[in-house]
C-alpha positions as CSV (number, residue, x, y, z in Angstrom):
1,X,-14.2,-18.5,-13.0
2,X,-15.0,-15.1,-11.5
3,X,-17.3,-14.6,-8.6
4,X,-19.6,-11.6,-8.1
5,X,-19.2,-9.6,-4.9
6,X,-22.5,-9.6,-2.9
7,X,-21.2,-6.8,-0.6
8,X,-20.0,-4.6,-3.5
9,X,-22.4,-5.6,-6.4
10,X,-21.0,-2.9,-8.7
11,X,-17.4,-4.0,-8.3
12,X,-15.6,-5.9,-11.0
13,X,-15.7,-9.7,-10.3
14,X,-12.6,-11.3,-9.0
15,X,-11.2,-14.7,-10.2
16,X,-11.8,-17.7,-8.0
17,X,-8.2,-18.9,-7.4
18,X,-6.9,-22.2,-6.0
19,X,-3.5,-21.8,-4.2
20,X,-1.1,-24.6,-3.1
21,X,2.1,-24.0,-1.2
22,X,4.4,-27.0,-0.4
23,X,8.0,-27.4,0.7
24,X,10.6,-28.4,-1.9
25,X,14.2,-29.3,-2.2
26,X,16.7,-28.7,-5.0
27,X,16.1,-25.0,-5.3
28,X,19.1,-22.9,-6.4
29,X,20.9,-21.0,-3.7
30,X,20.0,-17.9,-5.6
31,X,16.2,-17.6,-6.1
32,X,16.7,-15.3,-9.1
33,X,18.3,-18.2,-11.0
34,X,14.8,-19.7,-11.6
35,X,13.2,-16.7,-13.3
36,X,12.2,-17.1,-16.9
37,X,12.9,-14.4,-19.5
38,X,9.5,-12.7,-19.3
39,X,7.3,-11.4,-16.5
40,X,9.9,-11.6,-13.8
41,X,8.7,-10.7,-10.3
42,X,11.2,-10.6,-7.4
43,X,11.6,-9.6,-3.8
44,X,14.9,-10.9,-2.3
45,X,17.3,-9.9,0.5
46,X,20.2,-11.9,1.9
47,X,19.1,-14.9,0.0
48,X,15.6,-15.0,1.4
49,X,12.4,-13.8,-0.2
50,X,10.4,-14.9,-3.2
51,X,10.3,-14.8,-7.0
52,X,7.4,-15.3,-9.3
53,X,6.2,-15.4,-12.9
54,X,3.0,-15.6,-14.9
55,X,-0.2,-13.7,-14.1
56,X,-3.0,-15.4,-12.2
57,X,-4.7,-12.1,-11.5
58,X,-3.8,-8.4,-11.6
59,X,-5.2,-5.0,-10.8
60,X,-4.0,-1.9,-12.6
61,X,-5.0,1.3,-10.7
62,X,-4.4,5.0,-10.5
63,X,-6.2,8.0,-9.0
64,X,-6.8,9.4,-5.5
65,X,-8.5,6.2,-4.3
66,X,-5.8,3.9,-5.7
67,X,-4.6,2.4,-2.4
68,X,-8.2,1.9,-1.1
69,X,-9.2,0.3,-4.4
70,X,-6.2,-2.1,-4.3
71,X,-6.9,-3.1,-0.7
72,X,-10.6,-3.8,-1.4
73,X,-9.7,-5.8,-4.5
74,X,-7.2,-7.9,-2.5
75,X,-9.6,-8.4,0.3
76,X,-12.3,-9.7,-2.1
77,X,-9.7,-11.9,-4.0
78,X,-8.4,-13.5,-0.8
79,X,-11.9,-14.2,0.4
80,X,-12.8,-16.0,-2.8
81,X,-9.6,-18.1,-2.9
82,X,-9.2,-21.7,-1.8
83,X,-5.7,-22.0,-0.2
84,X,-3.8,-25.0,1.0
85,X,-0.6,-23.9,2.7
86,X,1.7,-26.7,3.9
87,X,4.5,-24.2,4.7
88,X,3.0,-21.6,7.0
89,X,5.7,-18.9,6.9
90,X,5.5,-15.3,5.9
91,X,5.4,-15.3,2.1
92,X,3.8,-18.7,1.6
93,X,0.1,-19.1,0.6
94,X,-1.6,-16.5,-1.5
95,X,0.7,-13.5,-2.2
96,X,0.7,-10.6,-4.5
97,X,3.5,-8.3,-5.6
98,X,2.8,-4.6,-6.1
99,X,4.1,-1.2,-7.0
100,X,2.5,2.2,-7.0
101,X,3.4,5.6,-8.5
102,X,4.8,8.6,-6.7
103,X,1.6,10.6,-7.5
104,X,-2.0,9.6,-7.8
105,X,-1.7,10.1,-11.6
106,X,1.0,7.5,-12.0
107,X,-0.3,4.0,-12.7
108,X,0.5,1.1,-10.5
109,X,-1.2,-2.0,-9.1
110,X,-1.0,-5.6,-7.8
111,X,0.1,-8.8,-9.6
112,X,-0.7,-12.3,-8.4
113,X,1.8,-14.7,-10.2
114,X,1.0,-18.2,-11.3
115,X,4.2,-19.6,-9.7
116,X,6.1,-18.4,-6.7
117,X,9.4,-19.9,-5.4
118,X,10.2,-18.7,-1.9
119,X,12.8,-19.1,0.8
120,X,12.9,-18.1,4.5
121,X,15.8,-19.4,6.5
122,X,16.0,-23.2,6.0
123,X,12.5,-23.4,4.5
124,X,12.0,-23.4,0.7
125,X,8.7,-23.7,-1.0
126,X,6.8,-23.5,-4.3
127,X,3.4,-21.9,-4.6
128,X,1.1,-22.5,-7.6
129,X,-1.9,-20.2,-8.2
130,X,-4.5,-21.0,-10.8
131,X,-8.2,-20.6,-11.7
132,X,-10.4,-23.3,-10.1
133,X,-11.3,-24.4,-13.6
134,X,-7.7,-25.3,-14.6
135,X,-5.6,-26.5,-11.7
136,X,-1.9,-26.1,-12.2
137,X,0.6,-28.9,-11.9
138,X,3.7,-28.2,-9.8
139,X,6.4,-26.6,-12.1
140,X,9.7,-28.2,-13.0
141,X,12.2,-25.7,-11.7
142,X,15.2,-25.0,-13.9
143,X,18.2,-22.6,-13.7
144,X,17.9,-20.0,-16.4
145,X,20.8,-17.9,-17.5
146,X,20.1,-14.3,-18.5
147,X,21.6,-12.7,-21.5
148,X,24.4,-10.1,-20.8
149,X,23.5,-6.5,-21.4
150,X,25.1,-5.1,-24.5
151,X,26.9,-1.8,-24.9
152,X,25.2,0.9,-22.8
153,X,25.2,4.6,-23.4
154,X,23.9,7.0,-20.8
155,X,22.3,10.3,-21.5
156,X,20.6,13.1,-19.5
157,X,16.9,12.6,-19.0
158,X,14.5,15.5,-18.4
159,X,17.3,17.8,-17.0
160,X,21.0,18.1,-17.4
161,X,23.2,18.1,-14.3
162,X,23.7,21.9,-14.6
163,X,19.9,22.5,-15.1
164,X,19.1,20.3,-12.1
165,X,21.7,22.1,-9.9
166,X,20.0,25.4,-10.8
167,X,16.7,24.0,-9.6
168,X,18.2,23.0,-6.3
169,X,19.6,26.5,-5.8
170,X,16.1,27.9,-6.4
171,X,14.6,25.4,-3.9
172,X,17.2,26.5,-1.3
173,X,16.1,30.1,-1.7
174,X,12.5,29.1,-1.3
175,X,13.3,27.1,1.9
176,X,15.3,30.1,3.2
177,X,12.3,32.4,2.6
178,X,10.1,30.0,4.6
179,X,8.0,28.7,1.7
180,X,8.9,25.1,2.6
181,X,11.1,23.3,5.2
182,X,12.4,20.5,3.0
183,X,11.8,19.3,-0.5
184,X,13.1,16.1,-2.2
185,X,14.1,16.7,-5.9
186,X,14.7,13.8,-8.3
187,X,16.4,13.5,-11.7
188,X,16.5,10.8,-14.3
189,X,19.2,9.3,-16.6
190,X,18.4,7.4,-19.8
191,X,20.3,4.1,-20.4
192,X,20.3,3.0,-24.0
193,X,21.5,-0.5,-25.0
194,X,22.4,-1.8,-28.4
195,X,20.2,-4.9,-27.8
196,X,17.1,-5.7,-25.7
197,X,17.9,-5.6,-21.9
198,X,17.3,-8.9,-20.1
199,X,16.2,-7.6,-16.7
200,X,17.4,-10.7,-15.0
201,X,21.0,-9.6,-15.7
202,X,20.9,-6.4,-13.6
203,X,18.7,-8.1,-11.0
204,X,21.4,-10.7,-10.3
205,X,24.1,-8.1,-10.1
206,X,22.1,-5.9,-7.8
207,X,21.3,-8.8,-5.4
208,X,25.0,-9.8,-5.4
209,X,26.4,-6.3,-4.9
210,X,23.8,-5.1,-2.4
211,X,22.7,-8.2,-0.3
212,X,21.5,-6.0,2.6
213,X,19.1,-4.1,0.3
214,X,15.7,-5.4,-1.0
215,X,16.2,-6.3,-4.6
216,X,12.9,-6.1,-6.5
217,X,11.2,-6.5,-9.9
218,X,7.6,-5.6,-10.6
219,X,6.2,-4.8,-14.0
220,X,9.6,-3.7,-15.4
221,X,10.6,-1.7,-12.4
222,X,13.8,-3.1,-10.9
223,X,16.2,-2.0,-8.2
224,X,17.9,-2.6,-4.9
225,X,16.4,-0.3,-2.3
226,X,17.9,0.2,1.2
227,X,14.7,1.9,2.6
228,X,12.0,-0.2,4.2
229,X,8.8,1.8,4.2
230,X,7.0,-0.6,6.4
231,X,6.8,-4.3,7.4
232,X,3.9,-5.8,9.2
233,X,4.5,-9.3,10.6
234,X,2.5,-11.0,13.4
235,X,1.5,-7.7,15.0
236,X,4.8,-5.9,14.8
237,X,5.2,-2.9,12.6
238,X,8.7,-1.7,11.6
239,X,10.0,1.1,9.3
240,X,13.5,2.0,8.3
241,X,14.0,5.7,7.7
242,X,17.0,6.9,5.6
243,X,17.8,10.6,5.1
244,X,21.2,12.2,5.0
245,X,23.8,10.7,2.6
246,X,27.5,10.8,1.9
247,X,29.4,9.0,-0.8
248,X,32.0,6.4,0.1
249,X,35.5,6.7,-1.2
250,X,36.7,3.1,-1.0
251,X,39.3,4.0,1.6
252,X,38.1,2.4,4.9
253,X,39.8,4.8,7.2
254,X,38.6,7.8,5.3
255,X,35.1,6.4,5.1
256,X,35.0,6.0,8.9
257,X,35.9,9.6,9.2
258,X,33.2,10.5,6.7
259,X,30.7,8.5,8.7
260,X,31.6,10.4,11.8
261,X,31.2,13.7,10.0
262,X,27.8,12.6,8.6
263,X,26.6,11.7,12.1
264,X,27.5,15.3,13.2
265,X,26.3,17.2,10.2
266,X,23.6,19.7,11.2
267,X,22.3,19.8,7.6
268,X,21.9,16.0,7.4
269,X,20.6,15.6,10.9
270,X,17.9,18.2,10.2
271,X,16.9,16.4,7.0
272,X,16.8,13.1,8.9
273,X,14.7,14.6,11.7
274,X,12.0,15.7,9.2
275,X,11.9,12.2,7.7
276,X,11.7,10.3,11.1
277,X,9.0,12.7,12.3
278,X,6.8,12.2,9.3
279,X,7.0,8.4,9.6
280,X,6.3,8.4,13.4
281,X,3.3,10.7,13.0
282,X,1.8,8.5,10.2
283,X,2.3,5.3,12.1
284,X,1.1,6.5,15.5
285,X,-2.6,6.1,14.9
286,X,-2.0,2.4,14.0
287,X,0.2,1.5,17.0
288,X,-0.5,0.7,20.6
289,X,3.1,1.7,21.5
290,X,6.1,2.9,19.5
291,X,9.9,3.1,19.8
292,X,11.3,6.1,17.9
293,X,15.1,6.4,18.2
294,X,16.4,9.7,19.4
295,X,19.5,9.6,17.3
296,X,20.2,7.8,14.0
297,X,22.9,5.3,13.2
298,X,25.1,5.3,10.1
299,X,24.1,2.6,7.5
300,X,27.1,1.5,5.4
301,X,26.3,0.5,1.9
302,X,28.9,-0.3,-0.8
303,X,28.5,3.0,-2.6
304,X,27.1,5.4,0.0
305,X,26.4,5.8,3.8
306,X,23.1,7.0,5.2
307,X,21.8,8.3,8.4
308,X,19.2,5.6,9.4
309,X,16.6,5.1,12.1
310,X,14.4,2.0,12.7
311,X,11.0,3.0,14.0
312,X,9.0,0.1,15.5
313,X,5.5,-0.3,16.9
314,X,2.9,-2.8,18.1
315,X,-0.1,-2.9,15.8
316,X,-3.3,-1.4,17.3
317,X,-5.7,-2.2,14.5
318,X,-6.2,-4.3,11.4
319,X,-4.4,-2.1,9.0
320,X,-2.6,-4.2,6.4
321,X,1.0,-3.7,5.3
322,X,-0.4,-2.0,2.2
323,X,-2.7,0.2,4.3
324,X,0.2,1.2,6.4
325,X,2.3,2.0,3.3
326,X,-0.6,4.1,2.0
327,X,-0.6,6.0,5.3
328,X,3.1,6.6,5.1
329,X,3.4,7.7,1.4
330,X,4.7,10.1,0.5
331,X,7.1,10.5,3.5
332,X,9.4,13.4,4.0
333,X,12.2,11.2,2.8
334,X,10.8,11.2,-0.8
335,X,8.7,14.3,-0.8
336,X,9.4,16.9,1.8
337,X,7.8,19.0,4.6
338,X,5.1,20.2,4.7
339,X,4.0,17.4,2.4
340,X,1.4,19.3,0.3
341,X,3.7,22.3,-0.3
342,X,6.7,20.1,-1.2
343,X,4.6,18.0,-3.5
344,X,3.4,21.1,-5.4
345,X,7.0,22.4,-5.6
346,X,8.1,19.1,-7.1
347,X,5.4,19.2,-9.7
348,X,6.4,22.7,-10.6
349,X,10.2,22.4,-11.0
350,X,11.2,18.7,-11.6
351,X,10.1,18.8,-15.2
352,X,9.4,15.0,-15.4
353,X,7.1,12.2,-14.3
354,X,8.7,10.1,-11.6
355,X,6.4,7.2,-12.6
356,X,6.9,4.5,-9.8
357,X,10.2,5.9,-8.6
358,X,10.0,6.7,-4.9
359,X,6.6,5.1,-4.7
360,X,5.8,2.0,-2.6
361,X,7.0,-1.4,-3.9
362,X,6.6,-4.7,-2.2
363,X,4.4,-7.7,-1.4
364,X,1.3,-8.6,0.6
365,X,-0.1,-11.9,1.8
366,X,-3.7,-13.0,2.6
367,X,-3.4,-12.1,6.3
368,X,-2.4,-8.5,5.5
369,X,1.3,-9.1,6.5
370,X,4.0,-8.1,4.1
371,X,6.8,-5.7,3.3
372,X,6.8,-2.5,1.3
373,X,9.9,-0.5,0.5
374,X,10.4,2.8,-1.2
375,X,11.4,2.3,-4.9
376,X,14.9,3.8,-4.8
377,X,18.1,2.9,-6.6
378,X,16.0,1.7,-9.4
379,X,15.2,1.8,-13.1
380,X,12.1,1.5,-15.2
381,X,12.2,-0.5,-18.5
382,X,10.6,1.3,-21.4
383,X,7.4,-0.8,-22.3
384,X,7.7,0.3,-25.9
385,X,11.5,0.0,-26.3
386,X,13.2,-3.0,-24.7
387,X,16.6,-1.5,-25.3
388,X,15.9,1.6,-23.1
389,X,15.6,2.2,-19.4
390,X,15.1,5.3,-17.2
391,X,17.3,5.4,-14.0
392,X,16.4,7.6,-11.1
393,X,17.9,9.3,-8.1
394,X,16.9,12.1,-5.7
395,X,18.2,14.2,-2.8
396,X,16.6,15.9,0.1
397,X,17.0,19.7,0.0
398,X,17.1,21.8,3.1
399,X,18.4,25.3,4.0
400,X,22.0,24.2,4.2
401,X,22.1,22.3,0.9
402,X,24.8,23.0,-1.6
403,X,23.6,22.4,-5.3
404,X,26.9,20.8,-6.4
405,X,27.0,18.5,-3.4
406,X,23.4,17.4,-4.0
407,X,24.2,16.7,-7.6
408,X,27.1,14.6,-6.5
409,X,24.8,12.7,-4.1
410,X,22.4,11.8,-6.9
411,X,25.4,10.6,-9.0
412,X,26.4,8.3,-6.2
413,X,22.8,7.0,-5.9
414,X,22.8,6.2,-9.7
415,X,25.9,4.0,-9.3
416,X,24.0,0.8,-8.3
417,X,21.9,0.7,-11.5
418,X,24.7,2.0,-13.8
419,X,27.0,-0.8,-12.5
420,X,24.2,-3.4,-12.7
421,X,23.8,-2.7,-16.4
422,X,27.5,-3.1,-17.1
423,X,29.2,-6.2,-18.4
């Protein structure tokens, strides 16, 4: 059943959904274990989060008004829904998963699953979502084993490493001439398997290897990102900014020395300052008060270390988590400074469509709370060829950037997805 919108009579009708969340026991320690083979949706970190499958409703959207259109659709959908939430924690009740492209031209949207299995601390629950005309019975949860990925061959995407390094050198010259302060350049790598890729296999490996990252799956886009674009929860807004990277060696003593050098690097500190400034300026209109750290800390991940800053604020208006993500995107961490000039330079020289790489990915609940990260350390399954994926990585280029070092940085950032696709 779909209901017309009396406030927006020209808008497409939204389905009338019935939602039920109730606590359950007997759920696997690993939420990803319950995902079926098709239509996997996931958002997990440190064992908490939620996974889903099926499609109760969806919105596909692109264009300059994509975020506004998505927010209005979600507002109308939640207003029409009947919700019984016996859990009452962030992520229970009516929830959608979403991802959006880096540019307005790249398609994205929101997906409301038919089943969600969630966990937060000691509370585990199941949510069923269905049309009012056909109420869904609670699902029988099973543990489903993914098929291992077959032999994988990797090949250059739009640019070879040599070609990409030349683009970086050109960007450094433009920065030196004053055309732009910082630009983030991305490259892709093609992974080709000898059999269809079961996305649950790399998802499990990512969640195991990178528990402190947000492991996600939305419409064939999977990854484990360390960068929280924005979280809104009960009036508190937080954003984790990452910019400035160095590869780990596996030698703990050497890595500590590298972390110290990263924290003193004028090139990396400059890149980080651009990113923090862009986030703080975007969030300021939505906050009563803000805490912006003066100096970053070093975030240690299994493959790399980043300069990181956690920006926090108290919400001043009703902007939803998705609305805040829209205000932040694209930040200097994925685009550059000034934004418009950097975006034009990316369009001119990258030679590829990023798709949803470096766009917002996350979830939203009926109250407007939720989490949105930047889609990094990720890959996009080819919708026309289940044996093929595109993997992505990028690097922030500033005046002191060395093309060979930046190429090495992207190679380090490709490691999580390359390893996840292994046997």
